[in-house]
KEKE-3310 file (N, C-alpha, C; in steps of 0.2 Angstrom, whole numbers, plus 5000, padded with zeros to 4 digits):
npx = (4893:4910:4922:4935:4932:4928:4931:4941:4935:4922:4918:4920:4910:4898:4900:4904:4902:4902:4912:4921:4925:4932:4943:4949:4952:4961:4972:4974:4978:4989:4998:4999:5008:5019:5022:5027:5039:5046:5047:5055:5067:5084:5085:5077:5083:5079:5084:5094:5101:5097:5105:5099:5088:5072:5058:5058:5071:5078:5088:5083:5077:5079:5068:5058:5056:5051:5040:5032:5030:5022:5011:5006:5003:4993:4983:4981:4973:4960:4944:4937:4946:4952:4965:4981:4993:5009:5023:5034:5033:5035:5024:5006:4998:4988:4972:4962:4948:4933:4922:4926:4927:4936:4952:4968:4981:4997:5010:5021:5031:5033:5045:5056:5070:5073:5072:5083:5088:5078:5067:5051:5040:5029:5014:5006:4990:4978:4962:4952:4938:4936:4936:4924:4930:4944:4956:4971:4987:4982:4970:4971:4973:4966:4958:4962:4950:4941:4944:4938:4941:4955:4971:4983:4995:5004:5020:5025:5029:5017:5006:4997:4982:4976:4961:4952:4936:4923:4920:4924:4937:4945:4954:4962:4970:4983:4980:4992:4991:4981:4982:4972:4965:4959:4946:4951:4950:4937:4933:4943:4950:4959:4968:4965:4976:4988:5005:5016:5028:5032:5044:5058:5069:5082:5082:5078:5084:5082:5069:5053:5056:5047:5040:5050:5054:5043:5041:5054:5051:5041:5048:5058:5050:5048:5037:5034:5036:5047:5045:5052:5052:5055:5049:5035:5022:5024:5026:5014:5005:5007:5003:4989:4985:4990:4990:4996:5007:5012:5025:5032:5038:5039:5056:5071:5080:5071:5060:5047:5043:5045:5037:5025:5011:4999:5000:5005:5003:4989:4981:4985:4982:4968:4965:4968:4960:4947:4948:4946:4956:4967:4973:4977:4977:4978:4970:4962:4970:4973:4981:4995:5003:5008:5018:5019:5026:5024:5023:5019:5008:5001:4988:4985:4971:4972:4986:4990:4983:4990:5003:5002:4999:5011:5019:5023)
npy = (5105:5103:5090:5092:5101:5094:5090:5079:5077:5081:5071:5059:5061:5059:5046:5037:5031:5041:5038:5030:5039:5048:5041:5040:5053:5057:5049:5055:5068:5065:5060:5072:5079:5071:5072:5085:5084:5076:5083:5094:5087:5086:5097:5097:5089:5076:5065:5050:5036:5027:5020:5009:4994:4988:4978:4969:4967:4976:4990:5005:5020:5037:5044:5034:5032:5044:5046:5035:5039:5051:5045:5037:5047:5054:5044:5039:5048:5046:5041:5031:5021:5005:4999:5000:4994:4993:4993:4997:4994:4982:4975:4976:4992:4995:5003:5008:5006:4999:5001:5005:5004:5001:4994:4999:4995:4999:5004:5015:5022:5017:5010:5017:5015:5022:5036:5044:5048:5055:5048:5042:5038:5031:5030:5016:5010:5000:4996:4988:4979:4980:4966:4959:4953:4951:4964:4962:4958:4947:4951:4957:4947:4944:4939:4947:4951:4955:4968:4985:4996:5003:5010:5021:5034:5042:5050:5060:5069:5074:5074:5061:5053:5037:5028:5014:5008:4995:4990:5001:5013:5027:5043:5056:5072:5082:5099:5111:5124:5125:5114:5104:5088:5085:5078:5069:5058:5049:5036:5023:5011:4997:4997:4985:4972:4978:4976:4976:4973:4974:4972:4966:4960:4955:4946:4935:4922:4916:4914:4904:4891:4889:4901:4911:4907:4909:4923:4927:4922:4931:4943:4940:4939:4952:4959:4964:4977:4983:4990:4997:5003:5001:5006:5001:5007:5017:5009:5001:5012:5016:5005:5005:5016:5014:5000:4983:4971:4968:4960:4952:4939:4923:4917:4908:4911:4918:4911:4913:4924:4942:4954:4962:4954:4960:4974:4978:4969:4965:4978:4984:4973:4974:4986:4984:4974:4980:4989:4982:4973:4959:4950:4938:4925:4932:4940:4930:4924:4919:4928:4923:4929:4945:4952:4944:4938:4937:4930:4939:4944:4955:4964:4966:4956:4944:4942:4940:4928:4919:4920:4916:4903:4898:4900:4892)
npz = (4952:4949:4946:4951:4961:4972:4988:4998:5011:5008:4999:5006:5016:5008:5004:5014:5031:5046:5056:5049:5039:5047:5051:5039:5035:5045:5041:5029:5034:5041:5031:5024:5032:5032:5019:5019:5026:5017:5005:5009:5010:5012:5018:5029:5038:5039:5031:5027:5036:5052:5066:5071:5069:5062:5067:5057:5054:5047:5042:5048:5040:5044:5041:5040:5054:5058:5050:5054:5068:5065:5059:5070:5080:5074:5072:5085:5092:5088:5092:5085:5082:5087:5088:5081:5069:5063:5051:5057:5070:5084:5089:5089:5093:5106:5110:5124:5120:5120:5112:5099:5082:5072:5065:5061:5049:5044:5032:5035:5027:5012:5001:5006:5005:4994:4997:4999:4987:4980:4975:4970:4984:4997:5007:5014:5018:5028:5032:5044:5051:5069:5080:5091:5102:5113:5110:5102:5095:5087:5083:5071:5062:5050:5034:5019:5011:5021:5023:5025:5019:5010:5005:4997:4999:4987:4986:4975:4959:4960:4974:4978:4983:4984:4985:4990:4991:4994:4978:4971:4966:4969:4965:4973:4972:4979:4982:4978:4982:4992:5000:5001:4998:4982:4972:4958:4950:4947:4946:4945:4934:4929:4914:4902:4895:4893:4890:4900:4912:4929:4939:4948:4939:4941:4951:4945:4943:4955:4957:4956:4944:4933:4933:4931:4918:4910:4911:4905:4892:4889:4889:4879:4868:4863:4864:4876:4888:4902:4917:4932:4947:4961:4972:4979:4979:4968:4957:4957:4956:4943:4936:4939:4931:4919:4916:4916:4925:4941:4950:4964:4968:4978:4982:4980:4990:4998:5004:5009:5004:5001:5003:5015:5021:5028:5028:5016:5005:5006:5007:4994:4986:4988:4982:4969:4965:4966:4956:4945:4942:4946:4961:4962:4974:4985:4994:5000:5009:5025:5038:5048:5056:5063:5055:5043:5028:5011:4994:4979:4967:4955:4946:4929:4924:4916:4914:4927:4930:4922:4926:4940:4939:4936:4947:4958)
capx = (4900:4915:4925:4940:4930:4926:4937:4941:4930:4915:4917:4919:4903:4893:4901:4905:4899:4906:4918:4926:4927:4936:4949:4953:4954:4967:4977:4976:4982:4996:5001:5001:5013:5024:5024:5031:5046:5049:5048:5061:5073:5090:5084:5073:5087:5076:5086:5099:5099:5099:5109:5094:5084:5066:5056:5060:5078:5080:5090:5078:5079:5076:5061:5054:5054:5047:5033:5028:5028:5017:5004:5004:5000:4986:4978:4980:4968:4954:4940:4935:4951:4954:4972:4985:4999:5014:5029:5040:5032:5035:5017:5000:4997:4980:4969:4957:4941:4929:4917:4929:4925:4941:4959:4972:4987:5000:5017:5022:5035:5035:5050:5061:5077:5074:5071:5089:5089:5073:5063:5044:5039:5022:5011:5000:4986:4973:4957:4949:4934:4938:4932:4921:4934:4950:4960:4979:4990:4978:4964:4973:4974:4960:4960:4961:4943:4937:4945:4932:4944:4962:4973:4990:4997:5011:5023:5029:5028:5010:5004:4990:4979:4971:4957:4947:4930:4921:4917:4926:4944:4945:4960:4962:4977:4984:4981:4998:4989:4977:4984:4967:4965:4953:4945:4953:4948:4931:4932:4949:4949:4965:4967:4967:4980:4995:5011:5021:5030:5035:5047:5065:5072:5089:5081:5075:5087:5080:5061:5051:5058:5042:5038:5055:5054:5037:5043:5059:5048:5038:5053:5061:5046:5049:5030:5033:5041:5048:5046:5053:5055:5058:5044:5029:5017:5025:5025:5007:5001:5008:4998:4982:4983:4992:4990:5002:5007:5017:5026:5038:5036:5044:5062:5075:5083:5066:5054:5041:5042:5048:5032:5021:5004:4994:5000:5007:4999:4982:4979:4987:4977:4961:4964:4969:4954:4942:4949:4945:4962:4967:4979:4977:4973:4981:4964:4959:4975:4972:4988:4997:5007:5007:5023:5020:5028:5021:5024:5014:5007:4994:4988:4980:4968:4974:4993:4990:4981:4995:5009:5000:4999:5018:5022:5024)
capy = (5105:5100:5085:5095:5105:5090:5088:5072:5077:5081:5065:5054:5062:5056:5039:5032:5033:5046:5035:5028:5045:5051:5038:5041:5060:5057:5046:5060:5073:5062:5060:5079:5081:5067:5075:5091:5082:5073:5089:5098:5083:5086:5104:5096:5085:5070:5060:5046:5030:5026:5014:5003:4990:4987:4971:4965:4966:4980:4996:5010:5027:5042:5046:5028:5033:5051:5045:5031:5043:5055:5041:5035:5053:5056:5039:5038:5052:5045:5036:5025:5016:5001:4997:5001:4990:4996:4989:4999:4992:4975:4973:4981:4997:4994:5008:5005:5008:4993:5002:5007:5000:4999:4993:5001:4993:5003:5005:5023:5025:5012:5012:5022:5015:5027:5042:5049:5049:5059:5044:5042:5034:5032:5027:5012:5008:4995:4997:4981:4979:4978:4961:4961:4950:4955:4967:4962:4956:4942:4954:4959:4941:4943:4939:4954:4952:4958:4975:4989:5002:5002:5015:5023:5040:5042:5056:5060:5075:5076:5070:5058:5048:5032:5025:5009:5005:4989:4992:5007:5015:5034:5046:5063:5075:5087:5105:5114:5131:5125:5108:5100:5083:5086:5072:5070:5052:5046:5028:5020:5004:4995:4996:4978:4970:4981:4971:4979:4969:4978:4967:4966:4953:4953:4940:4930:4915:4913:4913:4897:4890:4890:4908:4914:4905:4913:4930:4927:4921:4937:4948:4938:4940:4959:4962:4967:4982:4982:4996:4995:5009:4999:5008:4997:5012:5020:5004:5000:5018:5016:5000:5007:5021:5012:4993:4979:4967:4968:4954:4951:4932:4920:4916:4902:4914:4921:4906:4915:4931:4948:4959:4960:4953:4964:4981:4980:4966:4966:4984:4984:4969:4976:4992:4981:4970:4984:4992:4977:4969:4953:4949:4930:4922:4936:4942:4924:4921:4921:4929:4919:4933:4952:4954:4939:4940:4932:4931:4944:4946:4959:4969:4964:4949:4938:4941:4937:4921:4915:4920:4912:4896:4895:4903:4887)
capz = (4955:4945:4950:4954:4967:4977:4993:5001:5016:5005:4995:5011:5019:5004:5002:5020:5037:5049:5059:5044:5036:5052:5051:5032:5035:5049:5037:5025:5037:5043:5024:5022:5036:5030:5013:5020:5027:5011:5001:5012:5009:5016:5022:5035:5042:5040:5027:5030:5040:5059:5068:5074:5064:5065:5069:5051:5054:5041:5044:5048:5038:5049:5039:5042:5061:5058:5047:5059:5073:5063:5059:5077:5083:5071:5073:5092:5094:5085:5096:5081:5081:5093:5088:5075:5068:5059:5049:5061:5077:5085:5091:5088:5099:5107:5114:5128:5117:5118:5107:5093:5076:5067:5066:5055:5048:5039:5031:5035:5022:5008:4997:5010:5002:4988:4999:4999:4980:4978:4970:4973:4990:4998:5013:5012:5024:5027:5038:5046:5057:5075:5082:5098:5107:5115:5105:5102:5088:5084:5080:5064:5058:5046:5027:5015:5009:5026:5023:5023:5015:5009:5000:4998:4997:4983:4986:4969:4957:4963:4980:4976:4988:4981:4990:4988:4995:4990:4972:4968:4967:4967:4967:4975:4971:4984:4978:4981:4985:4998:5003:5001:4993:4978:4968:4951:4946:4951:4945:4942:4932:4926:4907:4901:4890:4893:4891:4904:4918:4934:4943:4949:4936:4944:4955:4941:4944:4962:4956:4954:4937:4928:4933:4928:4911:4907:4911:4900:4886:4887:4887:4873:4862:4861:4864:4883:4891:4909:4921:4939:4951:4967:4977:4977:4977:4962:4952:4957:4953:4935:4933:4940:4926:4912:4915:4917:4930:4946:4954:4969:4970:4982:4979:4984:4996:5002:5002:5011:5000:5004:5005:5020:5019:5031:5027:5009:4999:5007:5004:4987:4982:4988:4978:4962:4963:4966:4950:4940:4941:4950:4965:4963:4980:4991:4999:5003:5013:5032:5041:5054:5061:5061:5050:5039:5022:5006:4987:4977:4960:4955:4940:4924:4926:4912:4916:4934:4930:4919:4931:4946:4937:4936:4953:4963)
cpx = (4905:4919:4931:4939:4928:4931:4936:4936:4923:4914:4916:4912:4897:4894:4903:4902:4904:4912:4923:4929:4933:4943:4953:4955:4960:4973:4979:4980:4989:5000:5004:5007:5020:5027:5029:5038:5050:5051:5054:5067:5078:5089:5081:5077:5084:5078:5092:5096:5101:5103:5105:5091:5077:5064:5058:5067:5081:5082:5085:5081:5076:5069:5056:5051:5049:5040:5029:5026:5022:5010:5002:5000:4993:4981:4976:4974:4961:4950:4937:4940:4953:4961:4975:4991:5003:5020:5034:5039:5032:5028:5012:5000:4990:4978:4963:4950:4937:4924:4920:4928:4930:4948:4962:4979:4991:5008:5018:5026:5037:5040:5056:5068:5078:5074:5077:5091:5083:5069:5056:5044:5032:5021:5006:4996:4980:4968:4952:4944:4937:4934:4929:4925:4940:4954:4968:4981:4985:4972:4965:4974:4968:4962:4958:4954:4939:4939:4939:4935:4952:4964:4981:4990:5004:5014:5028:5029:5022:5010:4997:4988:4974:4967:4952:4942:4927:4917:4919:4933:4944:4952:4959:4970:4977:4984:4987:4996:4985:4979:4978:4968:4958:4952:4947:4951:4943:4930:4938:4948:4956:4964:4969:4972:4986:5000:5017:5022:5034:5038:5055:5068:5079:5088:5078:5077:5085:5072:5059:5053:5053:5040:5044:5055:5048:5039:5049:5056:5044:5043:5056:5057:5046:5042:5029:5038:5042:5049:5046:5056:5058:5054:5038:5023:5018:5024:5017:5003:5001:5003:4991:4980:4985:4992:4996:5002:5013:5019:5033:5036:5041:5050:5066:5078:5078:5060:5047:5039:5045:5043:5028:5014:4999:4994:5003:5003:4992:4979:4980:4982:4970:4960:4964:4962:4948:4943:4949:4951:4961:4974:4979:4974:4975:4975:4961:4964:4974:4979:4989:5001:5007:5012:5024:5022:5025:5024:5018:5014:5001:4994:4983:4978:4971:4982:4994:4988:4987:5001:5008:5000:5006:5022:5024:5030)
cpy = (5101:5095:5088:5100:5101:5088:5081:5072:5077:5074:5059:5055:5059:5048:5034:5035:5037:5043:5033:5034:5048:5048:5039:5048:5060:5054:5051:5066:5071:5062:5067:5081:5077:5070:5081:5089:5079:5079:5093:5094:5085:5093:5102:5092:5078:5064:5056:5040:5031:5020:5008:5000:4989:4980:4966:4964:4970:4987:5001:5017:5031:5044:5040:5030:5039:5049:5040:5035:5048:5051:5039:5041:5055:5051:5038:5042:5051:5039:5030:5020:5012:4999:4999:4996:4993:4992:4991:4997:4984:4972:4978:4986:4997:5000:5005:5008:5002:4995:5004:5002:4997:4998:4996:4998:4997:5002:5012:5026:5019:5014:5017:5021:5020:5034:5047:5051:5052:5055:5043:5037:5035:5029:5023:5010:5003:4996:4991:4983:4977:4972:4963:4957:4954:4958:4966:4960:4952:4945:4956:4953:4940:4943:4946:4956:4955:4966:4980:4995:5000:5008:5016:5030:5040:5049:5057:5067:5078:5072:5067:5053:5044:5029:5020:5007:4999:4992:4998:5009:5023:5037:5053:5065:5081:5094:5109:5121:5130:5119:5103:5094:5084:5080:5074:5064:5049:5039:5026:5013:5002:4994:4989:4977:4974:4976:4975:4975:4974:4973:4968:4959:4951:4947:4934:4923:4912:4912:4906:4897:4892:4898:4912:4913:4909:4920:4931:4926:4928:4942:4946:4939:4947:4962:4965:4972:4980:4989:4994:5001:5006:5002:5005:5002:5015:5015:5002:5006:5018:5011:5002:5012:5018:5004:4990:4974:4968:4962:4954:4944:4929:4918:4911:4905:4918:4917:4908:4922:4936:4953:4957:4960:4958:4971:4983:4976:4966:4972:4985:4980:4971:4982:4989:4978:4974:4989:4987:4973:4962:4953:4942:4929:4926:4937:4936:4921:4924:4922:4925:4923:4941:4954:4948:4941:4934:4934:4935:4945:4949:4963:4966:4957:4943:4937:4938:4930:4917:4914:4916:4905:4893:4898:4898:4883)
cpz = (4951:4949:4954:4960:4973:4982:4995:5007:5014:5002:5001:5015:5015:5003:5008:5026:5041:5053:5054:5041:5041:5051:5044:5032:5040:5045:5032:5028:5039:5036:5022:5026:5034:5023:5014:5022:5021:5006:5003:5011:5014:5021:5029:5040:5043:5035:5031:5034:5048:5060:5070:5068:5067:5066:5063:5050:5048:5045:5043:5045:5043:5047:5040:5049:5061:5055:5051:5065:5071:5062:5065:5080:5080:5073:5080:5095:5092:5089:5092:5080:5087:5094:5081:5075:5062:5057:5054:5069:5078:5086:5089:5094:5100:5112:5118:5126:5115:5113:5100:5088:5072:5069:5060:5055:5043:5038:5030:5029:5017:5003:5000:5008:4997:4990:4998:4992:4977:4973:4974:4978:4991:5005:5011:5019:5022:5033:5038:5051:5063:5078:5089:5103:5109:5109:5106:5095:5084:5080:5073:5059:5054:5038:5024:5013:5014:5027:5021:5019:5015:5004:5001:4996:4993:4983:4980:4966:4959:4969:4979:4982:4984:4986:4987:4993:4991:4984:4968:4970:4965:4969:4968:4974:4976:4980:4982:4984:4992:5003:5004:4996:4989:4973:4961:4947:4950:4950:4941:4940:4928:4919:4906:4895:4889:4894:4894:4911:4923:4939:4943:4946:4937:4948:4952:4942:4951:4962:4955:4946:4932:4927:4929:4920:4907:4906:4906:4893:4884:4885:4880:4867:4859:4861:4871:4884:4899:4912:4929:4942:4958:4973:4975:4975:4970:4956:4951:4954:4946:4933:4934:4934:4919:4911:4916:4923:4934:4949:4958:4972:4976:4979:4983:4990:5001:5001:5004:5008:5004:5007:5010:5018:5022:5029:5021:5004:5000:5004:4997:4983:4982:4983:4970:4960:4963:4960:4944:4938:4946:4955:4967:4970:4986:4996:5002:5008:5020:5035:5047:5059:5058:5055:5045:5032:5017:4999:4984:4970:4959:4949:4935:4925:4922:4913:4922:4934:4927:4923:4937:4945:4937:4942:4958:4961)
residu = (UNK:UNK:UNK:UNK:UNK:UNK:UNK:UNK:UNK:UNK:UNK:UNK:UNK:UNK:UNK:UNK:UNK:UNK:UNK:UNK:UNK:UNK:UNK:UNK:UNK:UNK:UNK:UNK:UNK:UNK:UNK:UNK:UNK:UNK:UNK:UNK:UNK:UNK:UNK:UNK:UNK:UNK:UNK:UNK:UNK:UNK:UNK:UNK:UNK:UNK:UNK:UNK:UNK:UNK:UNK:UNK:UNK:UNK:UNK:UNK:UNK:UNK:UNK:UNK:UNK:UNK:UNK:UNK:UNK:UNK:UNK:UNK:UNK:UNK:UNK:UNK:UNK:UNK:UNK:UNK:UNK:UNK:UNK:UNK:UNK:UNK:UNK:UNK:UNK:UNK:UNK:UNK:UNK:UNK:UNK:UNK:UNK:UNK:UNK:UNK:UNK:UNK:UNK:UNK:UNK:UNK:UNK:UNK:UNK:UNK:UNK:UNK:UNK:UNK:UNK:UNK:UNK:UNK:UNK:UNK:UNK:UNK:UNK:UNK:UNK:UNK:UNK:UNK:UNK:UNK:UNK:UNK:UNK:UNK:UNK:UNK:UNK:UNK:UNK:UNK:UNK:UNK:UNK:UNK:UNK:UNK:UNK:UNK:UNK:UNK:UNK:UNK:UNK:UNK:UNK:UNK:UNK:UNK:UNK:UNK:UNK:UNK:UNK:UNK:UNK:UNK:UNK:UNK:UNK:UNK:UNK:UNK:UNK:UNK:UNK:UNK:UNK:UNK:UNK:UNK:UNK:UNK:UNK:UNK:UNK:UNK:UNK:UNK:UNK:UNK:UNK:UNK:UNK:UNK:UNK:UNK:UNK:UNK:UNK:UNK:UNK:UNK:UNK:UNK:UNK:UNK:UNK:UNK:UNK:UNK:UNK:UNK:UNK:UNK:UNK:UNK:UNK:UNK:UNK:UNK:UNK:UNK:UNK:UNK:UNK:UNK:UNK:UNK:UNK:UNK:UNK:UNK:UNK:UNK:UNK:UNK:UNK:UNK:UNK:UNK:UNK:UNK:UNK:UNK:UNK:UNK:UNK:UNK:UNK:UNK:UNK:UNK:UNK:UNK:UNK:UNK:UNK:UNK:UNK:UNK:UNK:UNK:UNK:UNK:UNK:UNK:UNK:UNK:UNK:UNK:UNK:UNK:UNK:UNK:UNK:UNK:UNK:UNK:UNK:UNK:UNK:UNK:UNK:UNK:UNK:UNK:UNK:UNK:UNK:UNK:UNK:UNK:UNK:UNK:UNK:UNK:UNK:UNK:UNK:UNK:UNK:UNK:UNK:UNK:UNK:UNK:UNK:UNK:UNK:UNK:UNK:UNK)
# end
């Protein structure tokens, strides 16, 4: 059997237990539905902003809400899921399932500020073990190293699903003819030594001074390139395949950071570290709230070590 004939369902049956496989397949089905809305663009009536803001205080895009509803609908039907948490929800949504094994946290549409101009966006997800105690918001306050799986779907020229399990990262690509996710990369490892910086350097004056100075030295040397899309999944996807380092550090105007720990940094950090990269101490951080924000640096191990030493 060739790699490209292995479906997501087949691969999961070989590498995971049945309940976890069902959760991952539900996320894949949700992403296929979201991809259809994105692909139709203005023709679907799904573009543009709404008048309301989410719990983060951010103006919601119409597709933010639609993608969130799609994810909720698919995940709510799965008996293996005890609760879900989303960027677009104030609190966790808890199901009355005392024997359910998993919690799912997700960002239904990462990079949605780019959606109206046809730039790559994605869906990020994190799967945690459900504790035996009462399930509420606090059940999700587990450090990232406790994740049993994490991944993202990137909606670009191809629709790709990146999945990390302990010790491996694999990529599936959606077949345009069948809609099936087919295995295209059976073991991803970040190329070491790539001198590429993925960061919004317009914020450099607000970064920790030593960190800003180090990045400026790298850029002034002429040995580094900068690539910045502004959709986390797009920037991380490039790093997984081509190497480099991603950073969105704390800033003087955002002392806690901008990215969310539970459903952005933890799953991305889990992917990066299982692809032989580094996410500094992200996965060791115990969350204190569902929507906690943090500074984040991830990618090439050597670059992350250097930048982390200058990020406080």
